[in-house]
C-alpha positions as CSV (number, residue, x, y, z in Angstrom):
1,M,0.0,0.0,0.0
2,Y,1.3,3.5,-0.9
3,S,1.9,5.9,2.0
4,P,3.1,9.3,0.9
5,G,4.3,10.2,4.4
6,V,6.6,7.2,4.6
7,D,8.0,7.5,1.1
8,S,8.7,11.2,1.4
9,T,10.3,10.8,4.8
10,M,12.6,8.1,3.4
11,A,13.5,10.2,0.4
12,I,14.3,13.2,2.6
13,A,16.4,11.0,4.9
14,A,18.3,9.5,1.9
15,V,18.9,13.0,0.4
16,T,20.0,14.6,3.7
17,K,22.6,11.8,4.4
18,N,24.5,12.5,1.2
19,S,24.6,15.8,-0.7
20,F,26.0,13.9,-3.7
21,T,22.6,12.1,-4.0
22,I,20.9,15.5,-4.3
23,R,23.2,16.7,-7.0
24,A,23.0,13.4,-8.9
25,D,19.1,13.4,-8.8
26,R,19.0,17.0,-10.0
27,K,21.5,16.4,-12.8
28,E,19.5,13.3,-13.9
29,R,16.2,15.3,-14.0
30,E,17.9,18.1,-16.0
31,M,19.3,15.6,-18.5
32,S,15.9,13.9,-18.9
33,S,14.1,17.2,-19.4
34,K,16.5,18.1,-22.3
35,Q,15.9,14.7,-24.1
36,Q,13.4,14.6,-26.9
37,P,10.2,12.6,-26.1
38,S,10.1,9.2,-27.7
39,L,6.6,10.0,-29.1
40,P,6.8,13.7,-30.1
41,A,3.6,15.6,-30.9
42,K,5.0,16.7,-34.3
43,R,4.8,13.0,-35.4
44,A,1.2,12.4,-34.2
45,F,-1.7,11.6,-36.5
46,V,-5.4,10.8,-36.0
47,V,-6.5,8.0,-38.3
48,Q,-10.3,7.4,-38.8
49,I,-11.2,4.2,-40.5
50,H,-14.5,4.3,-42.5
51,A,-17.3,2.2,-41.0
52,D,-17.7,0.3,-44.3
53,A,-13.9,-0.5,-44.6
54,K,-13.2,-4.2,-44.7
55,V,-9.8,-4.1,-43.0
56,E,-9.7,-7.8,-42.6
57,E,-9.9,-8.1,-46.4
58,G,-7.2,-5.4,-46.9
59,Q,-9.7,-2.7,-47.9
60,W,-8.6,0.5,-46.1
61,Q,-10.5,3.7,-46.4
62,G,-10.9,6.7,-44.1
63,R,-9.3,10.0,-43.2
64,V,-6.0,10.9,-41.6
65,E,-5.0,14.2,-40.0
66,H,-1.6,15.4,-38.8
67,L,-2.2,17.0,-35.4
68,V,0.4,19.7,-35.6
69,S,0.0,21.1,-39.1
70,F,-3.7,20.1,-39.5
71,Q,-2.9,18.6,-42.9
72,A,-5.6,16.0,-43.7
73,T,-6.6,13.7,-46.5
74,H,-9.0,10.9,-47.3
75,F,-7.4,7.6,-48.3
76,Q,-8.6,4.5,-50.1
77,S,-5.8,2.1,-49.3
78,L,-3.1,1.5,-46.7
79,E,-0.5,2.6,-49.3
80,E,-2.2,6.0,-49.6
81,L,-2.4,6.4,-45.8
82,L,1.3,5.6,-45.4
83,A,2.3,7.8,-48.3
84,F,0.5,10.8,-46.8
85,M,2.1,10.2,-43.4
86,A,5.6,9.9,-44.9
87,K,5.0,13.1,-47.0
88,V,4.0,15.0,-43.8
89,L,6.9,13.7,-41.8
90,I,9.5,14.4,-44.5
91,E,8.1,18.0,-44.9
92,P,7.4,18.9,-41.3
93,N,7.3,22.7,-41.9
94,T,4.4,22.6,-44.3
95,K,1.4,24.3,-42.7
96,S,-1.2,23.8,-45.5
97,H,-4.7,22.6,-44.6
98,Q,-5.3,20.3,-47.6
99,L,-8.1,17.8,-47.8
100,K,-8.6,15.8,-50.9
């Protein structure tokens, strides 16, 4: 069972025993805040699969939108979906609002 009082007391005791621990923890937090996220927002998409799409038969149709640039398109195949996503990721500075 989690008990905030016990955990925080133990953390304070560990930190006060050794100032090196404090510096190491601070340095580790600073380093992790400078690292890029493994799933950055600039690479995020919303994919909507049409209700009539027969995915189990390889029939993909729907709409995809890039969350940062708002570029969007309708697709009729998995290849079209992936091609759109690749195009957006290769040209990340494009800010058009295209929908075909």
